[in-house]
C-alpha positions as CSV (number, residue, x, y, z in Angstrom):
1,M,-12.4,26.8,9.2
2,P,-15.4,24.2,9.3
3,Q,-15.7,21.8,6.9
4,K,-18.8,20.7,5.2
5,V,-20.2,17.6,6.8
6,D,-23.1,16.2,4.9
7,Q,-26.3,15.2,6.7
8,A,-25.2,11.3,7.1
9,G,-22.1,11.9,8.0
10,A,-23.1,15.1,10.8
11,R,-25.3,12.3,12.1
12,R,-22.6,9.8,12.7
13,A,-20.4,12.6,14.1
14,L,-23.1,13.4,16.3
15,I,-23.4,9.4,17.4
16,V,-19.2,8.5,17.9
17,L,-19.5,12.2,19.7
18,L,-22.5,11.3,22.7
19,V,-20.9,8.1,22.7
20,V,-17.3,9.6,23.3
21,V,-18.7,11.5,26.2
22,F,-20.7,9.4,27.3
23,V,-18.2,7.3,28.5
24,N,-15.2,10.3,29.7
25,I,-18.1,11.7,31.3
26,A,-18.7,8.2,33.1
27,G,-15.2,8.2,34.4
28,F,-15.5,11.8,35.9
29,G,-18.4,10.3,37.2
30,V,-17.1,7.8,39.4
31,V,-14.9,10.6,41.3
32,I,-17.0,13.3,42.0
33,P,-19.3,12.0,44.1
34,L,-16.3,10.2,45.9
35,L,-14.1,13.0,46.1
36,P,-15.6,13.8,50.2
37,F,-14.8,11.1,51.5
38,Y,-11.5,10.2,49.7
39,G,-10.5,13.4,51.5
40,K,-11.6,12.7,54.4
41,A,-9.8,9.6,54.2
42,F,-6.9,11.7,54.2
43,G,-7.9,13.2,56.9
44,A,-9.0,16.8,55.7
45,S,-10.4,19.6,56.8
46,P,-14.2,20.5,54.6
47,L,-11.9,23.7,53.6
48,Q,-9.3,21.5,52.2
49,I,-11.7,19.3,50.4
50,S,-13.1,21.9,48.6
51,L,-9.8,23.0,47.6
52,M,-9.7,19.6,45.7
53,F,-12.8,21.0,44.0
54,S,-11.4,24.4,43.4
55,A,-8.6,22.7,42.5
56,F,-9.3,21.3,39.5
57,A,-11.3,24.3,38.6
58,V,-8.1,26.7,38.7
59,G,-7.1,23.6,35.6
60,Q,-10.1,23.5,33.9
61,L,-9.4,27.6,34.4
62,V,-6.2,28.0,32.9
63,A,-7.0,25.2,30.0
64,E,-10.8,25.7,28.7
65,A,-10.2,28.6,26.5
66,F,-6.7,27.6,25.3
67,W,-7.7,24.6,24.1
68,G,-10.9,25.6,22.8
69,R,-8.8,28.1,20.4
70,L,-6.4,25.5,19.7
71,S,-9.1,23.4,18.1
72,D,-10.4,26.4,16.0
73,R,-7.2,26.6,14.6
74,L,-5.6,23.2,14.6
75,G,-8.7,21.1,14.6
76,R,-10.7,19.5,16.9
77,R,-9.2,16.2,17.2
78,P,-6.0,17.0,18.3
79,V,-7.1,18.4,21.3
80,L,-9.3,15.9,22.1
81,L,-7.2,13.2,21.8
82,A,-4.2,15.2,24.0
83,T,-7.2,16.5,26.8
84,I,-9.1,12.9,27.0
85,F,-6.0,10.5,27.2
86,G,-4.5,13.1,29.6
87,T,-7.2,13.2,31.8
88,A,-7.0,8.9,32.4
89,V,-3.1,9.6,33.5
90,S,-4.8,12.0,36.1
91,Y,-7.4,9.9,37.3
92,A,-4.9,6.7,37.6
93,A,-2.2,8.9,39.0
94,L,-4.5,10.6,42.1
95,A,-5.1,6.8,43.0
96,F,-2.1,6.6,44.2
97,A,-1.6,9.8,46.1
98,P,0.5,9.6,49.0
99,N,-1.7,12.8,50.6
100,I,-4.3,15.5,50.4
101,L,-1.7,17.8,49.0
102,A,-0.7,15.6,46.4
103,A,-4.2,14.6,45.5
104,C,-4.9,18.8,45.0
105,A,-2.0,18.8,42.6
106,L,-3.1,16.0,41.0
107,R,-6.7,17.2,40.7
108,L,-4.8,20.6,39.5
109,A,-3.2,18.7,36.6
110,G,-6.5,16.6,35.5
111,G,-8.0,19.3,35.6
112,L,-5.2,21.1,32.8
113,M,-7.0,18.5,31.1
114,S,-10.0,18.6,31.4
115,G,-10.2,21.8,29.6
116,N,-12.3,20.5,26.6
117,I,-15.7,20.8,27.4
118,S,-15.8,24.1,24.8
119,T,-13.6,21.6,22.1
120,I,-16.8,19.2,22.3
121,Q,-19.3,22.0,22.2
122,G,-17.0,23.6,19.1
123,Y,-17.1,20.6,17.3
124,L,-20.7,19.9,17.5
125,A,-21.3,23.4,16.3
126,D,-19.5,22.3,13.3
127,V,-22.2,20.1,12.0
128,T,-24.9,21.7,13.5
129,P,-27.4,24.6,12.0
130,A,-27.8,27.5,14.4
131,E,-31.4,26.8,15.0
132,K,-31.3,22.9,15.8
133,R,-28.5,23.8,18.4
134,P,-30.5,23.8,21.1
135,G,-31.8,20.8,21.1
136,R,-28.0,19.0,19.8
137,M,-26.5,20.7,22.9
138,G,-29.7,19.3,24.8
139,I,-28.7,16.1,23.3
140,L,-25.2,16.3,24.2
141,G,-25.9,17.6,27.9
142,A,-28.5,13.9,27.8
143,A,-25.3,12.0,27.0
144,F,-23.5,14.1,29.8
145,S,-26.2,12.7,32.1
146,M,-26.3,9.5,31.3
147,G,-22.2,9.4,32.4
148,F,-23.4,10.8,36.0
149,V,-25.3,8.3,35.8
150,T,-23.6,5.7,35.2
151,G,-20.2,6.9,37.0
152,P,-21.3,7.6,40.5
153,G,-22.7,4.0,40.1
154,I,-19.7,2.0,39.2
155,G,-17.6,4.8,42.3
156,G,-20.1,3.7,44.2
157,L,-20.2,-0.3,44.4
158,L,-16.5,0.1,44.3
159,A,-15.4,2.2,46.8
160,R,-14.4,0.2,50.1
161,P,-14.0,3.9,52.9
162,Q,-13.7,1.5,55.3
163,D,-10.3,1.0,53.9
164,G,-9.2,4.5,54.1
165,A,-7.8,6.1,51.0
166,E,-6.2,3.2,49.4
167,G,-10.0,2.0,49.4
168,F,-11.0,4.3,46.5
169,R,-8.2,2.8,44.3
170,L,-10.0,0.7,42.8
171,P,-13.1,3.7,41.5
172,L,-10.0,5.7,40.7
173,L,-8.0,3.3,38.5
174,A,-11.8,2.2,37.1
175,A,-11.8,6.4,36.2
176,A,-9.2,6.2,34.4
177,T,-9.8,3.2,32.6
178,L,-13.3,4.7,30.8
179,A,-11.2,7.6,30.0
180,S,-8.6,5.6,28.3
181,A,-11.8,4.4,26.4
182,A,-13.2,7.1,25.4
183,A,-9.6,8.8,23.8
184,L,-9.5,5.1,22.1
185,G,-13.3,6.1,20.6
186,V,-12.4,9.7,19.7
187,L,-8.7,8.1,17.8
188,I,-10.9,5.3,16.0
189,F,-13.7,6.8,15.4
190,V,-13.7,10.6,15.2
191,R,-13.6,12.2,12.0
192,E,-12.2,16.6,11.9
193,T,-14.5,18.9,11.4
194,R,-11.9,21.7,10.8
195,A,-9.7,22.5,8.2
196,P,-5.7,23.6,9.9
197,H,-5.4,27.0,8.9
198,H,-2.0,28.1,11.1
199,A,-1.2,30.4,8.5
200,L,-3.9,32.8,8.5
201,T,-4.8,35.9,11.0
202,P,-3.2,35.3,14.6
203,P,-5.5,35.1,16.4
204,T,-6.9,37.5,19.1
205,P,-5.7,38.5,22.7
206,R,-6.7,37.0,25.3
207,L,-8.4,40.5,27.1
208,A,-8.8,41.7,23.6
209,S,-11.6,39.0,22.8
210,L,-12.6,39.0,26.8
211,A,-13.7,42.9,26.3
212,E,-15.2,41.9,23.0
213,A,-17.4,39.0,24.0
214,F,-18.7,41.1,27.1
215,A,-19.7,44.2,24.7
216,H,-21.7,41.7,23.2
217,P,-25.1,42.1,24.0
218,V,-26.3,38.9,24.2
219,I,-22.8,36.6,25.0
220,G,-21.5,38.7,27.7
221,R,-24.8,38.9,29.7
222,V,-24.5,35.2,29.1
223,L,-21.0,35.0,30.0
224,I,-21.4,36.2,33.7
225,M,-25.2,34.7,34.1
226,A,-23.5,31.8,34.0
227,F,-21.0,32.2,36.4
228,I,-22.9,33.5,39.4
229,V,-25.1,30.0,38.5
230,V,-22.3,27.9,38.5
231,S,-20.8,29.5,41.3
232,G,-23.9,28.5,43.3
233,F,-24.2,25.0,42.2
234,A,-20.1,24.5,42.5
235,G,-20.4,25.5,46.0
236,I,-23.5,22.8,46.8
237,E,-21.3,20.4,44.7
238,A,-18.5,20.5,46.7
239,T,-20.5,19.4,50.1
240,Y,-23.6,17.7,49.3
241,G,-21.3,15.0,50.6
242,L,-21.0,16.3,53.9
243,W,-24.5,17.6,54.2
244,T,-26.4,14.5,53.1
245,Q,-23.9,12.7,55.8
246,A,-24.7,15.5,58.4
247,R,-28.0,15.7,57.8
248,F,-28.6,11.7,57.0
249,G,-26.2,9.5,58.2
250,W,-25.7,8.9,53.9
251,G,-21.9,7.2,52.4
252,P,-20.4,6.9,49.4
253,R,-23.0,4.3,48.2
254,Q,-26.1,6.1,49.0
255,I,-24.3,9.4,47.2
256,G,-23.4,7.4,44.0
257,F,-27.1,5.8,44.1
258,A,-28.8,9.6,44.2
259,F,-26.3,11.3,41.6
260,M,-27.7,8.2,39.2
261,A,-30.8,9.5,40.0
262,T,-30.6,12.3,38.8
263,G,-28.6,12.2,36.1
264,V,-31.6,9.7,34.5
265,T,-33.9,12.6,35.1
266,G,-31.5,15.4,32.9
267,A,-30.2,12.6,30.3
268,V,-34.6,12.6,29.7
269,F,-35.6,15.8,30.0
270,Q,-32.1,17.2,27.8
271,G,-32.5,14.7,25.5
272,L,-36.7,14.6,24.8
273,I,-38.0,18.1,26.4
274,T,-34.8,20.9,25.8
275,G,-34.4,21.5,22.6
276,A,-38.9,20.7,21.8
277,L,-39.2,23.5,24.4
278,A,-36.6,26.0,22.8
279,R,-38.1,25.6,19.6
280,R,-41.5,26.3,20.2
281,F,-40.5,29.2,23.5
282,G,-37.2,29.9,22.1
283,G,-33.9,29.3,23.8
284,A,-34.1,32.2,26.3
285,R,-37.0,32.4,27.8
286,V,-36.6,28.2,28.2
287,L,-33.4,29.2,30.3
288,V,-35.5,31.2,32.6
289,A,-37.8,28.8,33.7
290,G,-34.5,26.8,34.0
291,L,-33.4,28.8,36.3
292,A,-36.2,29.2,38.3
293,L,-36.7,25.8,38.4
294,V,-33.1,25.5,40.2
295,G,-33.9,28.5,42.5
296,C,-36.5,26.6,43.7
297,G,-35.0,23.0,44.2
298,M,-32.6,25.1,46.2
299,V,-34.6,25.8,48.7
300,V,-36.8,22.6,49.1
301,Q,-33.5,21.3,49.8
302,L,-32.3,23.8,52.1
303,V,-35.9,23.0,53.9
304,S,-36.2,19.5,53.6
305,P,-37.2,17.7,57.3
306,A,-36.5,14.2,55.7
307,W,-34.3,12.8,52.5
308,P,-37.2,11.7,49.8
309,V,-38.0,15.9,50.0
310,A,-34.3,16.8,49.4
311,M,-33.9,14.3,46.8
312,A,-37.5,15.9,44.9
313,G,-35.6,19.1,45.2
314,F,-32.7,17.5,43.9
315,F,-34.8,16.4,40.8
316,T,-36.0,20.0,40.5
317,V,-32.4,21.4,40.6
318,S,-31.7,18.8,37.5
319,F,-34.8,19.1,35.3
320,G,-33.6,23.5,36.2
321,Q,-30.2,22.6,34.9
322,S,-31.5,20.7,31.8
323,L,-33.3,24.3,30.7
324,T,-30.5,26.1,31.5
325,F,-26.5,25.1,30.7
326,P,-27.7,23.8,27.1
327,N,-29.1,26.3,26.1
328,I,-26.7,29.2,27.8
329,A,-24.3,26.9,24.9
330,A,-26.8,27.1,22.2
331,L,-27.5,30.7,22.7
332,I,-23.2,31.4,23.0
333,S,-22.7,29.3,19.8
334,Q,-25.7,30.7,17.8
335,A,-24.5,35.0,18.5
336,A,-20.7,34.0,18.2
337,P,-19.0,34.1,14.4
338,P,-18.5,31.0,13.1
339,N,-14.4,30.6,13.4
340,R,-14.8,32.1,16.4
341,Q,-17.2,29.2,18.7
342,G,-14.8,27.2,20.2
343,E,-12.9,30.5,21.4
344,M,-16.4,31.9,22.6
345,L,-18.0,28.7,24.2
346,G,-14.4,28.5,25.5
347,L,-14.4,31.9,27.1
348,N,-18.0,30.3,29.0
349,M,-16.4,27.8,30.4
350,S,-13.5,29.4,31.7
351,G,-16.2,31.3,33.6
352,N,-18.0,28.3,34.8
353,C,-14.3,26.9,36.0
354,L,-13.0,30.3,38.0
355,A,-16.9,29.6,39.5
356,R,-15.6,26.2,40.4
357,I,-12.6,27.4,42.0
358,G,-14.5,30.1,44.7
359,G,-17.9,28.2,44.9
360,P,-16.3,25.4,47.3
361,L,-14.1,27.8,48.9
362,Y,-16.6,29.6,50.1
363,A,-19.4,27.1,50.0
364,G,-16.6,24.8,52.3
365,A,-16.0,27.9,54.4
366,V,-19.8,29.0,54.9
367,F,-20.7,24.6,55.8
368,A,-17.9,24.7,58.5
369,K,-18.2,28.3,59.9
370,V,-22.4,29.3,59.9
371,S,-24.3,26.1,59.0
372,I,-24.4,23.5,56.9
373,G,-27.4,24.2,54.7
374,A,-25.8,27.6,54.7
375,P,-24.2,26.7,50.8
376,F,-28.5,26.1,49.6
377,A,-29.1,29.3,51.0
378,T,-26.0,31.5,49.3
379,A,-27.3,29.3,45.9
380,A,-30.3,30.1,45.5
381,L,-29.7,33.8,46.7
382,L,-27.7,33.9,43.7
383,V,-30.1,33.0,41.2
384,I,-32.0,35.7,41.6
385,P,-29.6,38.1,39.9
386,A,-28.6,35.4,37.3
387,L,-32.8,35.3,36.9
388,I,-32.7,38.6,36.2
389,M,-30.0,38.8,33.1
390,A,-31.5,35.6,31.7
391,A,-34.9,37.6,31.7
392,N,-33.0,40.9,29.7
393,V,-31.0,38.7,27.3
394,A,-34.4,36.8,26.5
395,R,-36.0,40.8,25.6
396,R,-33.2,41.5,23.8
397,I,-33.3,38.2,21.7
398,K,-37.2,39.0,20.8
399,S,-36.7,43.1,19.9
400,A,-34.4,41.2,17.7
401,V,-36.7,39.1,15.9
């Protein structure tokens, strides 16, 4: 059960958590923009490169709800320590992968260790009153975005694609170092927010928990909507490097700086705007607006005649995501019982991971077989049913007030 944390302790916990998240995601951000080029260094096809992204998501799918549920029972701190340190080991091993199959296997292992986002969100929910969670989730999202600002820049500067797979060893080791620093931060500074309760009522079976979540009038719809949106975005993420290379002749450095620029946008909006908008208009309404912006941004990138227009679309998507994802997490945490927040947030992250398995696979296929812009068109179309579901959630919440 949650332990009582005073206001000053809650602020300290939030600051420590944000620093840990920033450092950890900076390591993650080093790797993601480089993966398409890393795969090509092994002679991998677009489909095989997509498999690297999907392998990571398979690991997260298996692990996310497990880690979230375990953190409800054993505490947030030991789960964060184990997963972040395991992530560091996976990055270090990936730096010395001998071929694309080994790289996919190591990405799978990395996904198993990286399935801790629900644990982080659960920690934040433990120390935050329900009415402040959209804003706090936005600040957490800002820390994620700042990590992505720093990480891709580091990766782009350190990568040497002309040296083949070995040219990516240094940025991967840098990612391992950042993850190790985050684990050390948890060990020294993070305090537990939950009292272990091994002997209490055993957890709800996984299928029963899933059925209960989908039967909930808010949680069920939010889970489905998040799955739809993430599957489209994951497809873009997996093929973005290949798309910009084909359209504009970009390489790892340009991709890294593009992610940095949009990461700044996301950090500013999530840290300063998302919470204020959610308090004024309600999280569900802001979620609808965010989804609309994501869809518009995808269309702009699809039809962009030059890279500045494509970047405008990328910024629009980043703004929309800044409004969307913090409110998804906040709505779930507000609707879930206090002793099951980690579990329900874990189900959401598992759904996201499932979307990240299918998204890169279909995107790699349509990129290679249909057109290089097909992933953007598909992602934009997927926003439409998500918008309908978000509007339904907004109406339900309004009628319940």
